[in-house]
Structure formats: C-alpha cells, structure tokens
C-alpha positions as CSV (number, residue, x, y, z in Angstrom):
1,M,-5.7,-2.8,-3.7
2,D,-9.0,-2.0,-5.6
3,Y,-11.0,-5.3,-4.9
4,S,-14.3,-3.7,-5.8
5,R,-13.0,-3.0,-9.3
6,R,-11.8,-6.6,-9.6
7,I,-15.0,-8.0,-8.5
8,R,-17.0,-5.9,-10.9
9,S,-14.7,-6.8,-13.8
10,L,-15.1,-10.6,-13.1
11,T,-18.9,-10.4,-12.7
12,R,-19.2,-8.2,-15.8
13,D,-17.4,-10.5,-17.9
14,L,-18.9,-13.9,-16.7
15,E,-21.3,-15.7,-18.9
16,Q,-21.7,-18.6,-16.5
17,P,-21.3,-18.7,-12.6
18,L,-17.7,-19.6,-11.6
19,L,-16.8,-21.2,-8.2
20,V,-13.3,-19.7,-7.3
21,T,-11.5,-22.1,-4.9
22,D,-7.9,-21.1,-5.4
23,L,-6.9,-19.1,-2.4
24,R,-4.5,-16.9,-4.5
25,N,-7.4,-16.0,-6.8
26,I,-9.7,-15.4,-3.8
27,R,-7.0,-13.1,-2.3
28,Y,-6.7,-11.2,-5.5
29,L,-10.4,-10.7,-5.9
30,T,-11.2,-9.9,-2.2
31,G,-8.1,-9.4,-0.1
32,F,-8.9,-12.4,2.0
33,T,-5.7,-14.2,3.4
34,G,-7.1,-17.0,5.5
35,S,-7.0,-20.7,4.8
36,S,-10.6,-21.5,4.1
37,A,-12.7,-19.7,1.6
38,S,-14.5,-20.1,-1.7
39,L,-16.2,-17.5,-3.9
40,L,-19.3,-18.1,-6.0
41,A,-19.2,-15.5,-8.8
42,T,-22.1,-14.9,-11.0
43,P,-23.1,-12.2,-13.6
44,S,-25.3,-10.7,-10.9
45,G,-23.0,-10.8,-8.0
46,C,-20.9,-12.9,-5.6
47,T,-21.3,-15.1,-2.5
48,F,-18.3,-15.5,-0.4
49,F,-18.0,-18.7,1.8
50,T,-16.0,-19.4,4.8
51,D,-16.1,-21.0,8.2
52,G,-16.6,-19.6,11.8
53,R,-12.9,-19.1,12.4
54,Y,-13.0,-16.1,9.9
55,S,-16.6,-14.9,10.4
56,E,-15.6,-11.5,11.8
57,T,-12.9,-10.9,9.2
58,A,-14.9,-12.0,6.4
59,E,-17.8,-9.8,7.5
60,E,-15.7,-6.7,7.4
61,L,-14.1,-7.6,4.1
62,V,-17.4,-8.4,2.4
63,S,-18.9,-5.2,3.5
64,G,-16.6,-3.4,1.1
65,L,-17.3,-5.5,-1.9
66,P,-20.1,-4.8,-4.5
67,D,-22.9,-7.1,-4.7
68,T,-21.3,-9.6,-2.4
69,K,-23.0,-11.5,0.4
70,L,-21.4,-13.7,3.1
71,V,-22.3,-17.2,4.1
72,V,-20.5,-18.6,7.2
73,S,-20.7,-22.3,7.3
74,T,-21.4,-24.2,10.5
75,S,-22.1,-27.6,9.1
76,G,-19.2,-28.0,6.6
77,L,-18.3,-25.9,3.8
78,H,-18.6,-28.6,1.2
79,E,-22.4,-29.1,2.1
80,T,-22.9,-25.3,2.2
81,L,-21.5,-24.9,-1.2
82,S,-23.5,-27.6,-2.7
83,Q,-26.7,-26.1,-1.5
84,A,-25.9,-22.7,-2.9
85,M,-24.7,-24.1,-6.3
86,S,-28.1,-26.0,-6.7
87,S,-29.7,-22.7,-7.6
88,E,-27.7,-22.5,-10.7
89,A,-28.1,-24.5,-13.9
90,E,-24.3,-24.7,-14.6
91,V,-21.2,-23.7,-12.5
92,Q,-17.6,-23.5,-13.8
93,L,-14.9,-24.9,-11.6
94,E,-11.3,-24.0,-11.6
95,A,-10.0,-27.3,-13.0
96,A,-6.4,-26.6,-12.0
97,H,-7.4,-26.0,-8.4
98,V,-9.8,-28.7,-7.4
99,T,-9.4,-32.4,-6.6
100,W,-11.1,-35.3,-8.1
101,D,-12.6,-36.0,-4.6
102,F,-14.1,-32.4,-4.4
103,V,-15.6,-32.6,-7.8
104,D,-17.0,-36.2,-7.4
105,R,-18.7,-35.1,-4.0
106,L,-20.2,-32.0,-5.7
107,R,-21.7,-34.0,-8.5
108,H,-23.6,-36.1,-6.0
109,E,-24.7,-33.2,-3.8
110,T,-25.7,-30.5,-6.3
111,S,-28.0,-30.3,-9.2
112,A,-25.9,-27.8,-11.1
113,E,-24.0,-29.1,-14.0
114,L,-20.1,-28.8,-13.3
115,I,-18.0,-27.4,-16.1
116,A,-14.2,-27.4,-16.1
117,S,-12.6,-24.0,-16.7
118,T,-9.1,-22.7,-16.6
119,G,-7.3,-19.3,-16.3
120,I,-10.5,-17.1,-15.9
121,V,-9.2,-15.2,-12.8
122,E,-5.6,-15.6,-13.8
123,R,-6.0,-13.5,-16.9
124,Y,-6.9,-10.5,-14.8
125,R,-3.9,-11.3,-12.6
126,R,-1.5,-11.0,-15.5
127,C,-1.3,-7.3,-15.7
128,K,-0.4,-5.6,-12.4
129,D,-1.9,-2.3,-11.3
130,S,0.1,0.5,-9.6
131,E,-0.3,-1.0,-6.1
132,E,0.8,-4.4,-7.1
133,I,3.8,-3.1,-9.0
134,E,4.7,-1.1,-5.8
135,A,4.5,-4.3,-3.8
136,L,6.7,-6.1,-6.3
137,R,9.2,-3.3,-6.4
138,R,9.5,-3.3,-2.6
139,A,9.9,-7.1,-2.6
140,A,12.6,-6.8,-5.2
141,A,14.3,-4.1,-3.2
142,A,14.4,-6.3,-0.1
143,G,16.2,-9.0,-2.1
144,D,18.7,-6.5,-3.4
145,D,19.3,-5.3,0.2
146,A,20.1,-8.8,1.3
147,F,22.5,-9.4,-1.5
148,A,24.3,-6.2,-0.7
149,L,25.1,-7.8,2.7
150,L,26.4,-11.0,1.2
151,S,30.1,-10.6,2.3
152,D,28.9,-10.1,5.9
153,L,26.5,-13.0,5.6
154,L,29.2,-15.3,4.3
155,E,31.4,-14.5,7.3
156,T,28.8,-16.0,9.7
157,S,27.5,-18.9,7.5
158,T,29.2,-22.2,7.5
159,T,26.6,-24.2,5.4
160,E,24.1,-23.6,2.6
161,E,21.3,-23.8,5.1
162,N,23.0,-21.1,7.4
163,L,23.3,-18.7,4.5
164,A,19.7,-19.4,3.3
165,E,18.3,-18.5,6.7
166,R,20.5,-15.4,6.9
167,L,19.2,-14.2,3.4
168,V,15.6,-14.6,4.7
169,M,16.4,-12.7,7.9
170,A,18.0,-10.0,5.9
171,M,15.1,-9.6,3.7
172,R,12.7,-9.5,6.7
173,E,14.8,-6.7,8.2
174,A,14.5,-4.9,4.7
175,G,10.7,-5.1,4.9
176,G,10.1,-8.5,3.0
177,E,8.2,-11.4,4.4
178,R,9.3,-15.1,4.2
179,A,8.2,-16.6,0.9
180,G,6.5,-19.9,0.6
181,W,9.6,-21.4,-0.9
182,G,13.1,-21.4,0.6
183,P,16.2,-19.9,-1.0
184,I,18.3,-22.0,-3.3
185,V,21.8,-21.8,-2.0
186,A,24.2,-24.0,-4.2
187,A,27.8,-24.1,-3.3
188,G,30.4,-25.5,-5.5
189,A,29.4,-28.4,-7.9
190,N,25.9,-28.3,-6.4
191,A,25.4,-25.2,-8.6
192,S,25.2,-27.6,-11.5
193,R,21.7,-28.6,-10.4
194,P,19.2,-25.9,-11.3
195,H,17.0,-26.6,-8.4
196,H,19.5,-27.9,-5.9
197,E,18.0,-28.6,-2.6
198,T,19.7,-26.4,-0.1
199,G,21.4,-28.6,2.6
200,A,24.1,-29.0,5.1
201,D,27.0,-28.7,2.5
202,Q,29.8,-26.3,3.5
203,V,30.0,-22.9,2.0
204,G,33.5,-22.2,1.2
205,P,35.7,-20.4,-1.5
206,G,34.4,-21.1,-4.9
207,V,31.3,-20.7,-7.0
208,L,28.0,-19.9,-5.2
209,L,24.6,-19.9,-6.9
210,L,21.8,-18.0,-5.1
211,D,18.1,-18.0,-6.1
212,Y,15.9,-16.4,-3.5
213,G,13.0,-14.0,-2.9
214,C,10.4,-12.7,-0.4
215,T,6.9,-11.3,-0.4
216,V,5.5,-7.9,0.3
217,A,1.7,-7.8,0.7
218,G,1.6,-11.2,-0.8
219,Y,3.5,-10.3,-3.9
220,H,6.8,-12.2,-4.6
221,S,10.3,-11.2,-5.7
222,D,12.6,-13.7,-7.5
223,M,16.3,-13.1,-8.2
224,S,19.3,-15.3,-8.9
225,R,23.0,-14.4,-8.9
226,T,26.1,-16.5,-9.2
227,V,29.4,-15.3,-7.6
228,H,32.9,-16.7,-7.3
229,T,34.3,-16.2,-3.7
230,S,37.7,-17.6,-4.3
231,E,40.7,-15.7,-5.3
232,A,41.7,-18.6,-7.6
233,A,41.1,-18.2,-11.4
234,D,38.6,-20.5,-13.0
235,P,38.7,-19.7,-16.8
236,E,35.7,-22.0,-17.5
237,L,33.5,-20.4,-15.0
238,D,34.5,-17.0,-16.4
239,R,33.4,-18.1,-19.8
240,V,30.1,-19.6,-18.6
241,H,29.3,-16.6,-16.5
242,R,30.1,-14.2,-19.4
243,A,27.7,-16.2,-21.8
244,V,24.9,-16.3,-19.2
245,Q,25.1,-12.6,-18.4
246,E,25.0,-11.8,-22.0
247,A,22.0,-14.1,-22.5
248,N,20.4,-12.4,-19.5
249,E,20.9,-8.8,-20.8
250,A,19.8,-9.8,-24.4
251,G,16.6,-11.4,-23.0
252,I,15.9,-8.3,-21.0
253,A,16.5,-6.0,-24.0
254,A,13.9,-8.1,-25.9
255,V,11.1,-7.5,-23.3
256,S,8.7,-5.0,-24.7
257,P,4.9,-4.7,-25.2
258,G,3.7,-6.7,-28.1
259,V,6.7,-9.1,-28.1
260,V,5.8,-12.9,-28.0
261,A,7.1,-14.4,-24.8
262,G,8.6,-17.4,-26.7
263,D,10.7,-15.0,-28.7
264,V,12.4,-13.7,-25.5
265,D,13.2,-17.3,-24.8
266,A,14.7,-17.7,-28.4
267,V,16.9,-14.6,-27.9
268,C,18.5,-16.0,-24.8
269,R,19.0,-19.5,-26.3
270,K,20.6,-17.9,-29.4
271,V,23.2,-16.2,-27.3
272,L,24.0,-19.4,-25.5
273,E,24.2,-21.3,-28.8
274,N,26.7,-18.8,-30.1
275,H,29.0,-19.5,-27.0
276,G,28.5,-23.3,-27.4
277,Y,26.4,-23.7,-24.3
278,A,22.9,-24.2,-25.6
279,E,22.5,-27.8,-24.6
280,Y,23.3,-27.0,-21.0
281,F,20.4,-24.5,-20.7
282,T,17.8,-27.1,-19.5
283,H,14.9,-24.9,-18.3
284,S,12.6,-22.1,-19.5
285,T,13.8,-18.5,-19.7
286,G,11.2,-17.1,-17.3
287,H,7.8,-16.8,-15.9
288,G,5.4,-14.2,-14.6
289,V,5.7,-13.2,-10.8
290,G,2.9,-12.0,-8.5
291,L,0.7,-13.6,-5.9
292,D,2.3,-16.8,-7.2
293,I,6.1,-17.2,-7.6
294,H,5.3,-18.8,-11.0
295,E,2.4,-17.5,-13.0
296,E,1.4,-16.4,-16.4
297,P,2.9,-15.3,-18.7
298,W,5.5,-18.0,-19.6
299,L,8.8,-17.1,-21.3
300,R,9.6,-20.6,-22.7
301,R,9.8,-22.4,-26.0
302,G,6.7,-22.2,-28.0
303,S,4.9,-19.8,-25.7
304,E,2.4,-17.6,-27.6
305,D,1.8,-15.4,-24.7
306,V,2.1,-11.7,-25.8
307,L,3.7,-9.3,-23.3
308,E,1.6,-6.4,-22.2
309,P,2.3,-3.3,-20.1
310,G,1.9,-4.3,-16.4
311,H,3.3,-7.8,-16.8
312,V,6.1,-8.6,-14.4
313,V,8.4,-11.4,-15.7
314,T,11.7,-13.0,-14.9
315,V,14.6,-13.4,-17.3
316,E,16.8,-16.3,-16.0
317,P,18.9,-18.0,-18.4
318,G,21.5,-20.5,-17.0
319,V,24.1,-22.9,-17.9
320,Y,24.8,-26.2,-16.0
321,L,27.8,-28.4,-16.5
322,P,26.9,-31.6,-14.6
323,G,29.3,-32.2,-11.6
324,R,31.3,-29.1,-12.4
325,L,29.5,-25.8,-12.0
326,G,26.4,-23.9,-12.8
327,V,25.5,-20.2,-13.5
328,R,22.2,-18.5,-13.5
329,I,21.4,-14.9,-13.6
330,E,17.8,-13.8,-13.0
331,D,16.1,-10.4,-12.9
332,M,12.5,-9.3,-12.5
333,V,11.4,-7.1,-15.4
334,L,8.3,-5.0,-15.6
335,V,6.9,-4.5,-19.1
336,T,6.1,-0.7,-19.6
337,E,4.2,1.2,-22.2
338,S,7.4,2.0,-24.0
339,G,9.6,-1.0,-23.2
340,H,10.7,-2.3,-19.9
341,E,12.0,-1.5,-16.4
342,V,14.3,-4.0,-14.4
343,L,13.1,-4.2,-10.8
344,T,16.1,-6.0,-9.5
345,S,19.4,-4.0,-9.2
346,S,22.0,-6.2,-7.6
347,S,25.4,-6.5,-9.3
348,K,25.8,-9.3,-11.7
349,E,29.6,-9.4,-11.4
350,L,31.1,-12.8,-10.9
351,R,33.8,-11.9,-8.5
352,H,32.8,-11.4,-4.9
353,A,35.2,-10.5,-2.1
C-alpha cells in the first residue's frame, strides 16, 4: 500500500489540522494495525502518537512516511495529545469517532479550538487503488471457495453455529482471515429476519440464508446466498427467490461510473414492486466495502453519492416474509472505468444438493 501518497494527499488538501483517532483511518493512512494510536495531521506534516507497547513497530512505520514524526507516550496518550494540540489555533476532530468524554477532557487541557468534522479521511478511502482491489478480490474469492464446499460443510454441521464456524474455517484455509463480524446463518423461518442472530437452531432440509465474509490485509468481503436444501417443492420460495435474483441482477447492471447510488436502489425496488414484494424489502440495497464492512458510498433511498471507478459496493436486495421465509442475494461489485466487475462468483441457484 502506498501510505506515503496517502499522507501527502491528506496534508496537501488540509486547511486546518486534523486529529485522526479512528483506527481504520489510521491504518489506511499509515499501515498501523495496533490498538492505540492517533495521528495529528497538519498542512506541514504529521505527528504519530502511540504508547510504549508499539514503540518499535511505530518507529519502523513512521520512518517510511513523509514529514511524519513519532511521539511515544509514557504519561498517558490523552495528556500527550493535549500538549501537542496546544501549539495549534484550531484542530478538527473526527466527530463520528470520538466520545463526549474525550472531547470534554481535551477542551479543558488544550488551548486549541476544537472543531467537529466528518468524512475527511473517508473520502479518500472511497476509491480503492490496485492493491486494495486485489485484497478485496482475494477476500471475495475466499468466500466463494467456502461456498463451493457448502454440501460438505452441511454434512458435518448440525446447528447454525456449527455451520458458521465451518464457513470461517473454510475461508481461513482459502487465505482469508476472520472478520470482525460473524456469519449470519439463518435456517428455516429464521431467514425472515434480515440480521438473524446465528444460534443453536438446527440446520435441516429447507431454506438456508447465508451472509458472511472475511478479510485479506484488513479488507473485507461480503456475500449472501439463499439456498433450499430440501427435495420438497416450495412454490412461494421459488417465486421470492426468482424476484430477488432478478432484482440483484438488475441492480448490478445499473452499477456504472457517474450513476447516482440512490438510483441503483430504486432499480432493485422497482423489480420487487413488479413482483408484488416491495413492502418486504426492508433494508437498503447496498454499501461500500473496504477496511470497514459498511462504508461509503451508500446504495439506499435518497443517496446522492455518485459512483466512481474504484468504488467497491454490495448489491443485496432481499425479501422477508415474517415467520415464513427470507431470501437475500448479495454480490460485491467493482465500479470500473467502463462499467462494473462482479467480484463474487458463487452460484445464485436456489436448489442445493
């Protein structure tokens, strides 16, 4: 990853100093993967703050960054930050990533005026570079590899929890690391809950909704498939699955540079409306994927985000009939210069032996 370029881009564009406290943003800018760090970025350079546990790691990391110095705190990171910020007239804080207590303490300990800001680093994270895309591609492939083993995994899985853990293990064997969120495995009527909490319910013949992913170099994959493992016919499930698959494919076809994200959502909803299921689509169509599992841009009603080459988004329409069944089909889609590329390749067929 070209962290030097990212640091230069941030400092070049800043008009006021920014205190970066979100660890995902710090990882994006510097490559740091520890649990304690802040980055004070100014138009003239950066100061990286951490504690003694990471001193050696941080020293090596900072040595490769332009115009960046290291401060290792021995008296408490908050006190060290306050002292450093006092040399600035104003400092922007990442409003979405700081607590009231953090801000209140800083106000009493530093002379700098504190200003709330949002999305400064995130706007750089939206468009992925070639190395990020490769990590996302590998993470998606690990998910596909796990899905290809579903028949074997089902033979040794008695509960939703069993199957979830086996999916994680299969992705690890395929080169993916465990994500910060566990797989959704929803068997039978549990599939009618979009974010069912995977539990001890039995996995038997019938509908099975899977939503899972992994990470590669910190970058996430995210895929959903719904299958029917019973030989018995279920005409309503067939109708719902057909509608959702059509909506998924229409949404993917709509993804292209210059397209407004909210319009992709509208395309999916129109398909489900035509099938009579619009009221049962109870969440947004998708979201960006990267260092966070959910990040900008947002494919939802009213979103004015404009898709650009390098965005990686999900397209995941669903229909949920309460107490009866649920179907969701989700793919990861890369926006390219001329259109799009689907990064997930698992079969979307409903029937699964």
